[in-house]
ZAMARGU-4260 file (C-alpha; in steps of 0.2 Angstrom, whole numbers, plus 5000, padded with zeros to 4 digits):
<rodrens>
0) 5138/5183/5228 | 5122/5177/5217 | 5120/5156/5222 | 5120/5143/5207 | 5102/5138/5209
5) 5098/5157/5205 | 5108/5159/5189 | 5107/5141/5183 | 5094/5143/5167 | 5078/5135/5167
10) 5077/5119/5154 | 5063/5117/5145 | 5055/5099/5138 | 5053/5096/5120 | 5043/5079/5116
15) 5043/5071/5098 | 5039/5057/5091 | 5054/5049/5083 | 5072/5047/5091 | 5078/5048/5077
20) 5074/5066/5077 | 5082/5071/5093 | 5098/5073/5086 | 5093/5083/5072 | 5084/5096/5084
25) 5096/5096/5099 | 5108/5105/5088 | 5095/5119/5085 | 5090/5122/5103 | 5106/5122/5112
30) 5107/5115/5133 | 5090/5124/5139 | 5081/5112/5131 | 5079/5092/5136 | 5070/5084/5120
35) 5063/5064/5123 | 5054/5054/5109 | 5037/5045/5111 | 5042/5032/5099 | 5025/5032/5092
40) 5009/5029/5099 | 5009/5026/5120 | 4992/5024/5123 | 4977/5014/5112 | 4961/5006/5117
45) 4961/4988/5123 | 4967/4972/5114 | 4956/4962/5122 | 4940/4972/5121 | 4930/4985/5113
50) 4934/4997/5124 | 4921/5010/5115 | 4905/5016/5125 | 4891/5023/5116 | 4876/5031/5129
55) 4861/5031/5118 | 4852/5044/5132 | 4865/5055/5133 | 4871/5056/5117 | 4888/5055/5123
60) 4903/5040/5117 | 4918/5040/5128 | 4936/5028/5123 | 4944/5017/5138 | 4962/5021/5133
65) 4976/5009/5141 | 4995/5012/5139 | 5002/5003/5126 | 5011/4986/5132 | 5032/4992/5133
70) 5027/5011/5133 | 5027/5012/5152 | 5043/5016/5154 | 5045/5028/5140 | 5030/5036/5150
75) 5038/5039/5164 | 5055/5042/5158 | 5047/5059/5150 | 5037/5061/5166 | 5052/5063/5175
80) 5058/5074/5163 | 5046/5088/5163 | 5045/5089/5182 | 5063/5096/5180 | 5056/5107/5168
85) 5048/5123/5168 | 5039/5124/5150 | 5032/5106/5141 | 5032/5109/5121 | 5023/5094/5112
90) 5032/5092/5096 | 5023/5076/5088 | 5017/5075/5069 | 5010/5089/5062 | 4992/5074/5059
95) 4979/5067/5067 | 4989/5054/5074 | 5002/5064/5080 | 4989/5077/5091 | 4981/5060/5099
100) 4998/5057/5104 | 5003/5075/5112 | 4986/5073/5120 | 4987/5056/5127 | 5006/5061/5133
105) 5001/5078/5138 | 4987/5069/5148 | 5002/5061/5157 | 5013/5076/5162 | 4998/5084/5167
110) 4996/5072/5183 | 5016/5079/5187 | 5015/5095/5182 | 5007/5109/5196 | 5003/5122/5181
115) 4994/5113/5165 | 4998/5131/5157 | 5014/5127/5157 | 5010/5111/5141 | 5012/5118/5125
120) 5007/5107/5108 | 5017/5115/5094 | 5021/5109/5076 | 5031/5109/5063 | 5031/5105/5041
125) 5050/5104/5042 | 5065/5101/5054 | 5075/5116/5053 | 5082/5130/5067 | 5069/5145/5061
130) 5054/5131/5057 | 5056/5124/5075 | 5059/5140/5083 | 5045/5150/5074 | 5035/5134/5081
135) 5040/5137/5099 | 5035/5155/5096 | 5018/5151/5091 | 5014/5137/5103 | 4998/5134/5107
140) 4988/5118/5112 | 4982/5102/5106 | 4967/5102/5093 | 4954/5095/5101 | 4944/5092/5084
145) 4960/5084/5075 | 4960/5071/5092 | 4941/5067/5089 | 4943/5064/5069 | 4956/5053/5076
150) 4945/5045/5089 | 4931/5042/5075 | 4944/5034/5063 | 4948/5024/5076 | 4932/5019/5085
155) 4924/5016/5066 | 4940/5003/5060 | 4938/4997/5077 | 4918/4992/5076 | 4922/4984/5060
160) 4936/4975/5063 | 4929/4967/5080 | 4911/4962/5073 | 4913/4959/5058 | 4930/4949/5059
165) 4919/4936/5069 | 4908/4933/5055 | 4921/4929/5042 | 4929/4916/5056 | 4912/4909/5056
170) 4910/4907/5037 | 4927/4906/5030 | 4940/4902/5041 | 4949/4909/5058 | 4960/4922/5059
175) 4953/4932/5044 | 4950/4952/5046 | 4938/4965/5040 | 4944/4983/5038 | 4932/4997/5035
180) 4943/5004/5022 | 4955/4989/5016 | 4938/4981/5013 | 4934/4993/4999 | 4952/4991/4994
185) 4951/4974/4992 | 4933/4976/4984 | 4940/4987/4969 | 4954/4974/4966 | 4940/4959/4964
190) 4929/4972/4952 | 4942/4974/4940 | 4947/4956/4940 | 4926/4954/4935 | 4929/4967/4924
195) 4944/4958/4916 | 4934/4941/4915 | 4920/4949/4908 | 4930/4957/4896 | 4925/4954/4876
200) 4936/4961/4862 | 4930/4972/4849 | 4940/4973/4835 | 4945/4987/4823 | 4958/4990/4808
205) 4966/5004/4804 | 4974/5009/4787 | 4992/5017/4785 | 5000/5023/4768 | 5021/5026/4765
210) 5023/5041/4756 | 5035/5049/4746 | 5041/5066/4745 | 5056/5066/4736 | 5069/5060/4746
215) 5059/5060/4759 | 5045/5048/4766 | 5031/5050/4780 | 5016/5037/4785 | 5001/5044/4786
220) 4983/5036/4793 | 4968/5035/4784 | 4955/5044/4796 | 4941/5051/4787 | 4930/5046/4768
225) 4918/5058/4759 | 4921/5069/4773 | 4914/5056/4790 | 4926/5050/4802 | 4932/5030/4798
230) 4926/5015/4808 | 4934/4998/4801 | 4927/4984/4809 | 4933/4970/4800 | 4944/4963/4788
235) 4932/4963/4775 | 4930/4983/4777 | 4948/4986/4778 | 4951/4976/4761 | 4939/4986/4752
240) 4947/5002/4757 | 4965/4997/4754 | 4959/4992/4735 | 4951/5009/4733 | 4970/5019/4740
245) 4981/5006/4729 | 4972/5015/4716 | 4971/5035/4721 | 4984/5049/4719 | 4990/5060/4735
250) 4988/5077/4736 | 4993/5087/4753 | 4976/5096/4755 | 4980/5107/4770 | 4994/5110/4784
255) 4988/5116/4801 | 5003/5125/4811 | 5001/5128/4832 | 5011/5131/4847 | 5007/5121/4860
260) 5013/5126/4879 | 5015/5111/4892 | 5013/5113/4911 | 5024/5107/4923 | 5015/5096/4938
265) 5012/5101/4954 | 5024/5097/4969 | 5023/5078/4978 | 5010/5075/4989 | 5011/5058/4997
270) 4999/5049/4985 | 5008/5057/4971 | 5026/5054/4979 | 5020/5036/4981 | 5015/5033/4962
275) 5028/5041/4955 | 5044/5032/4965 | 5033/5015/4959 | 5035/5020/4942 | 5052/5029/4941
280) 5063/5019/4953 | 5052/5003/4957 | 5051/5007/4976 | 5034/5000/4985 | 5026/5014/4995
285) 5033/5006/5011 | 5049/5008/5005 | 5045/5025/4998 | 5037/5030/5015 | 5051/5022/5025
290) 5063/5032/5016 | 5054/5050/5016 | 5054/5046/5035 | 5073/5047/5036 | 5075/5061/5023
295) 5062/5069/5034 | 5072/5066/5051 | 5088/5070/5045 | 5105/5062/5040 | 5121/5067/5042
300) 5131/5076/5025 | 5146/5083/5029 | 5145/5085/5046 | 5144/5065/5054 | 5140/5069/5072
305) 5125/5082/5066 | 5111/5074/5055 | 5100/5088/5042 | 5082/5088/5037 | 5082/5088/5019
310) 5064/5086/5015 | 5047/5093/5022 | 5033/5082/5031 | 5030/5068/5020 | 5011/5063/5025
315) 5001/5078/5017 | 4986/5080/5007 | 4990/5097/5002 | 5000/5104/4987 | 5003/5120/4993
320) 5021/5131/4995 | 5026/5140/5007 | 5031/5158/5001 | 5049/5158/5006 | 5051/5142/4996
325) 5043/5150/4981 | 5057/5165/4986 | 5072/5151/4987 | 5067/5141/4972 | 5064/5156/4960
330) 5080/5162/4963 | 5089/5147/4963 | 5080/5145/4945 | 5088/5161/4939 | 5103/5158/4946
335) 5105/5140/4940 | 5095/5140/4924 | 5095/5159/4917 | 5079/5170/4917 | 5071/5161/4903
340) 5067/5146/4913 | 5059/5159/4927 | 5040/5163/4923 | 5034/5180/4927 | 5025/5175/4943
345) 5024/5158/4955 | 5016/5144/4949 | 5001/5142/4964 | 4994/5124/4966 | 4978/5120/4973
350) 4969/5103/4976 | 4949/5103/4980 | 4948/5091/4993 | 4959/5084/5005 | 4967/5091/5021
355) 4979/5109/5018 | 4985/5107/5037 | 5005/5107/5030 | 5015/5109/5015 | 5019/5098/4999
360) 5032/5087/4999 | 5051/5096/4996 | 5066/5098/4999 | 5070/5111/5013 | 5086/5119/5006
365) 5085/5118/4988 | 5103/5123/4986 | 5106/5104/4993 | 5110/5097/4974 | 5106/5079/4974
370) 5122/5077/4968 | 5129/5083/4984 | 5116/5072/4994 | 5121/5056/4986 | 5136/5057/4993
375) 5133/5053/5009 | 5116/5048/5009 | 5110/5027/5005 | 5107/5023/4987 | 5088/5024/4990
380) 5089/5040/5000 | 5098/5049/4985 | 5084/5043/4972 | 5071/5048/4982 | 5078/5064/4984
385) 5082/5069/4968 | 5066/5064/4962 | 5056/5075/4975 | 5071/5087/4971 | 5067/5087/4953
390) 5048/5089/4954 | 5048/5102/4966 | 5062/5114/4956 | 5050/5108/4939 | 5036/5115/4947
395) 5041/5132/4947 | 5051/5134/4929 | 5043/5139/4913 | 5030/5129/4902 | 5039/5119/4887
400) 5034/5125/4869 | 5031/5113/4856 | 5027/5117/4839 | 5015/5105/4831 | 5011/5103/4812
405) 4996/5092/4807 | 4995/5087/4788 | 4979/5081/4780 | 4985/5071/4763 | 4968/5070/4750
410) 4967/5052/4743 | 4951/5054/4731 | 4938/5051/4744 | 4947/5047/4757 | 4958/5058/4770
415) 4972/5051/4779 | 4982/5062/4791 | 4999/5064/4802 | 5005/5073/4814 | 5023/5078/4823
420) 5029/5089/4837 | 5044/5099/4839 | 5051/5105/4855 | 5055/5122/4853 | 5058/5126/4873
425) 5061/5112/4886 | 5056/5122/4899 | 5053/5113/4916 | 5057/5096/4906 | 5075/5101/4906
430) 5076/5096/4926 | 5060/5083/4927 | 5051/5071/4912 | 5036/5066/4917 | 5028/5048/4911
435) 5013/5058/4900 | 5027/5068/4891 | 5033/5052/4881 | 5020/5056/4872 | 5028/5072/4865
440) 5040/5063/4857 | 5032/5062/4840 | 5038/5062/4822 | 5045/5076/4815 | 5037/5081/4798
445) 5050/5086/4782 | 5051/5103/4778 | 5048/5099/4759 | 5030/5094/4762 | 5021/5108/4759
450) 5003/5111/4752 | 4998/5106/4736 | 5011/5093/4732 | 5009/5078/4725 | 5014/5062/4734
455) 5019/5045/4729 | 5011/5030/4736 | 5026/5017/4740 | 5015/5005/4752 | 4998/5005/4760
460) 4993/4992/4774 | 4980/4986/4786 | 4984/4984/4806 | 4970/4974/4815 | 4969/4979/4833
465) 4958/4971/4847 | 4951/4983/4862 | 4961/4978/4877 | 4954/4974/4894 | 4959/4985/4908
470) 4976/4981/4917 | 4975/4974/4935 | 4981/4986/4947 | 4999/4990/4954 | 5003/4998/4969
475) 5002/5013/4961 | 4988/5013/4951 | 4978/5006/4966 | 4983/5022/4977 | 4977/5033/4962
480) 4961/5025/4960 | 4959/5028/4979 | 4962/5045/4980 | 4952/5050/4965 | 4938/5041/4973
485) 4942/5051/4989 | 4944/5032/4999 | 4960/5034/5013 | 4972/5046/5016 | 4992/5048/5015
490) 4994/5040/5032 | 4984/5026/5027 | 4991/5020/5012 | 5005/5009/5016 | 4994/4998/5028
495) 4981/4997/5015 | 4993/4990/5005 | 5003/4979/5016 | 4987/4971/5026 | 4978/4965/5008
500) 4992/4955/5002 | 4999/4950/5023 | 4978/4941/5023 | 4982/4932/5008 | 4967/4942/5001
505) 4978/4948/4986 | 4993/4938/4976 | 5007/4949/4965 | 5011/4943/4948 | 5021/4954/4937
510) 5019/4968/4952 | 5000/4968/4948 | 4987/4963/4960 | 4975/4948/4957 | 4962/4943/4971
515) 4965/4927/4979 | 4950/4914/4980 | 4950/4921/4999 | 4950/4938/4993 | 4935/4934/4982
520) 4926/4924/4994 | 4930/4938/5009 | 4925/4954/4996 | 4908/4944/4992 | 4904/4940/5010
525) 4908/4957/5015 | 4897/4965/5001 | 4881/4953/5004 | 4881/4957/5023 | 4885/4975/5025
530) 4880/4983/5008 | 4878/5000/5015 | 4896/5000/5022 | 4910/4991/5013 | 4904/5001/4995
535) 4917/5016/4989 | 4902/5029/4989 | 4900/5026/5009 | 4917/5025/5014 | 4923/5040/5004
540) 4910/5050/5012 | 4918/5043/5029 | 4932/5051/5026 | 4925/5067/5020 | 4914/5066/5036
545) 4933/5063/5045 | 4939/5078/5038 | 4922/5089/5044 | 4926/5082/5062 | 4945/5088/5059
550) 4940/5106/5056 | 4927/5109/5068 | 4913/5109/5056 | 4904/5091/5063 | 4905/5084/5079
555) 4912/5065/5082 | 4896/5060/5091 | 4884/5063/5074 | 4896/5054/5063 | 4897/5041/5077
560) 4880/5039/5079 | 4874/5039/5063 | 4887/5026/5058 | 4883/5014/5073 | 4864/5015/5068
565) 4866/5008/5051 | 4881/4996/5057 | 4870/4988/5070 | 4855/4987/5060 | 4865/4977/5046
570) 4870/4964/5061 | 4856/4962/5065 | 4849/4958/5048 | 4861/4946/5045 | 4850/4932/5053
575) 4852/4919/5040 | 4867/4924/5031 | 4877/4917/5046 | 4873/4899/5044 | 4884/4889/5032
580) 4901/4889/5026 | 4904/4905/5011 | 4908/4898/4994 | 4912/4904/4977 | 4901/4896/4963
585) 4912/4888/4952 | 4901/4887/4936 | 4904/4867/4932 | 4894/4854/4937 | 4897/4840/4949
590) 4903/4826/4936 | 4896/4811/4948 | 4880/4819/4952 | 4879/4835/4940 | 4872/4845/4953
595) 4881/4863/4952 | 4901/4863/4958 | 4908/4879/4971 | 4925/4884/4980 | 4925/4879/4996
600) 4938/4883/5010 | 4945/4871/5022 | 4959/4869/5034 | 4974/4863/5020 | 4966/4879/5008
605) 4954/4881/4994 | 4947/4867/4984 | 4931/4862/4973 | 4917/4851/4981 | 4899/4848/4976
610) 4884/4859/4983 | 4876/4843/4987 | 4886/4837/5000 | 4886/4828/5012 | 4873/4816/4999
615) 4890/4818/4985 | 4906/4818/4994 | 4914/4825/4976 | 4929/4837/4978 | 4943/4842/4966
620) 4958/4853/4967 | 4958/4867/4953 | 4965/4882/4943 | 4960/4897/4937 | 4960/4898/4916
625) 4968/4916/4909 | 4951/4923/4906 | 4946/4919/4923 | 4936/4901/4922 | 4939/4885/4934
630) 4946/4871/4928 | 4946/4855/4938 | 4965/4848/4942 | 4967/4828/4943 | 4973/4823/4961
635) 4991/4818/4961 | 4994/4799/4962 | 4994/4791/4979 | 5010/4787/4986 | 5010/4771/4993
640) 5022/4766/5010 | 5028/4749/5015 | 5021/4752/5035 | 5008/4743/5038 | 4995/4752/5048
645) 4993/4744/5065 | 4974/4746/5068 | 4967/4739/5052 | 4983/4731/5042 | 4983/4745/5028
650) 4997/4750/5020 | 5001/4769/5025 | 4998/4784/5010 | 5008/4799/5010 | 4994/4816/5014
655) 4997/4833/5015 | 4989/4844/5026 | 4991/4861/5034 | 5008/4859/5041 | 5014/4847/5028
660) 5016/4829/5021 | 5011/4815/5034 | 5006/4797/5031 | 4991/4791/5038 | 4980/4776/5036
665) 4968/4774/5018 | 4955/4768/5026 | 4949/4786/5034 | 4936/4790/5042 | 4933/4772/5046
670) 4952/4771/5052 | 4960/4787/5058 | 4976/4780/5060 | 4990/4795/5058 | 5009/4788/5057
675) 5021/4797/5069 | 5038/4797/5072 | 5045/4792/5089 | 5062/4791/5098 | 5068/4778/5106
680) 5069/4786/5124 | 5053/4790/5135 | 5048/4807/5141 | 5061/4811/5154 | 5049/4820/5163
685) 5032/4806/5162 | 5040/4792/5155 | 5027/4792/5140 | 5033/4789/5121 | 5040/4806/5113
690) 5034/4809/5096 | 5036/4820/5082 | 5022/4833/5076 | 5020/4847/5065 | 5014/4866/5069
695) 5015/4883/5057 | 5033/4883/5060 | 5038/4867/5057 | 5043/4849/5065 | 5044/4848/5084
700) 5048/4834/5096 | 5033/4831/5110 | 5028/4820/5125 | 5012/4810/5121 | 5005/4814/5137
705) 5001/4832/5130 | 4993/4842/5138 | 4995/4833/5156 | 5013/4834/5149 | 5020/4847/5141
710) 5039/4842/5137 | 5044/4847/5119 | 5060/4849/5109 | 5060/4861/5097 | 5074/4855/5085
715) 5082/4841/5077 | 5086/4826/5089 | 5100/4814/5084 | 5098/4798/5094 | 5117/4794/5099
720) 5118/4789/5118 | 5123/4803/5131 | 5141/4795/5138 | 5136/4806/5154 | 5120/4800/5158
725) 5105/4788/5153 | 5098/4800/5139 | 5096/4788/5122 | 5098/4805/5110 | 5105/4822/5108
730) 5097/4839/5101 | 5104/4847/5088 | 5109/4865/5087 | 5112/4875/5073 | 5125/4887/5076
735) 5127/4904/5069 | 5143/4900/5059 | 5132/4884/5050 | 5141/4871/5059 | 5130/4860/5072
740) 5130/4857/5092 | 5124/4842/5101 | 5117/4843/5118 | 5111/4832/5129 | 5091/4834/5135
745) 5092/4829/5151 | 5092/4844/5163 | 5108/4848/5170 | 5119/4837/5159 | 5131/4844/5152
750) 5134/4830/5139
</rodrens>
């Protein structure tokens, strides 16, 4: 009789990043597999020091990795499970970040495994039984080139953050940060604002004539005179042409007819999904990626106990589609829409630059119609799945066919034109309409319009136009610009958008980015100090080099030593630029001494100050006009209280500081008295006064003996005596239901 240990199956461990994937994958692999999650990264560079060492002599670079806070327990649990398993499969996400996660957790598992050959790296682009089983069959090892690419990006960002941010602290204010890519995104926003402010509108005119052809009417625009293109620059020219056209006779001179084919758009990659979700659904990029993550990991459909993955991996630069997916969608199109909607050959989409590690973003099962998914998904998930599904199906459908007619109308020495476009076959437009397709909704030209036909003039009028400044960036258009210029990658776009807003380098008005005064100052300072690094071309070339490292065509040592040589030279060359606080020219003169004013930054925010300080102490609030000019704003009238200053006898006035309004002596700086509310009862620990103070999260009561005594009450106080002890007040505690409860501050007293 066989022993139980002889017949029991050997367990295998599969390690993923997100715990949300565990339930979806478990149904594919059965009881032979144990599945664990790292919950993202498990190791990183230390928080309190650089953690990167360059050895110039050996031309080597080393990284000091430490376990991320609260991840020790996660690592220990995974290692315990690994000890009970015969095979380990590292299945973190199929990108550079995922690769280094597998590398790090793999190193930890190696310490408890006798045979390192039992540890494998697998990748899958979609969470399906077929994809997961195929990945296990094609097991490999961690891609060290991808790890090196991630290390290189981390090193570049670390150097910039650690070395450049302190310069911002000295020149502008504490708490600011610089980022290698985010700062270039900010530069684009600032440059766009400068373009808008320096824009000079150019006047032009167009002439439209309303013409009759029996019972039909058409509107044509004048575009030539004596065979030359019309360029009407002012009202005088427009009036002369209008006078000529009012006397002219109109005849159809020529009709040009042609067919026009329109191709469907490529399937989504990360950037185009973010842009379309923003434009069509109004989703910020962060919401798009969070929702896409859920669709990728799986949501329960008809079976509530079993999540089903709905889309392929959502961080990709590729528009490539797997052959099996093309076969499935072509079969679906044929059955759902008919053969006329199916092109003879599959559409192939290629992207010249970027990574191509995995597919475009597409539905895993095209037969899962959005209307079915909507029954089980959240509204956001349903909308995003619908967008992805339609774009994917449309990308393999037939072209749309338009019949286009252009009519030329002769009016003495002038030639007028009207164009019409008729949709003859909708093709892919039956499923998916992209923004530019709106341009195809042109007028239909009546069939009565034929060559040689005389037309009656009903009306002719001129219309004044002015060229418009470039539009400010939205999240979608900024991502599009970053992608166009080769800056950033799918995994970084969300972080870029969030960081420049979180740091208050930009504000948003009608969903469009406007650089704040702080953002302008930061960008100007970085470009001044590091012109070789904080520029679009250099940042794009860094992205290309990172791609080369990931592909094995370049080493991280080559890139990092080259970068650090340039970077350290810029740091050494700073010299004088580190002295003094940063400011922005206000393009105004001081009203007191006629010295140029500049925008400066203080603890309470930005203000306009005289560049002649300290000789001239003029300061003022300010605002920017619509065209970006700085305008001085009169200070608010000083509100005087009836409380006298105990030090000099003057009545205290209300002032505004970093943490809000406060009362202080108007005799500053000679008298520095600041009024503080004081409780009747002294500090229970040291008997000194308990005063009200302010900090970044609001007001609190603290002992005047701080820092020797750290007694504090973070909450409101009601000065009613305690019935059980000598305390003269109670702390007001707000309850979850909105009510309040009083508690005695004396330790051990329950009064």
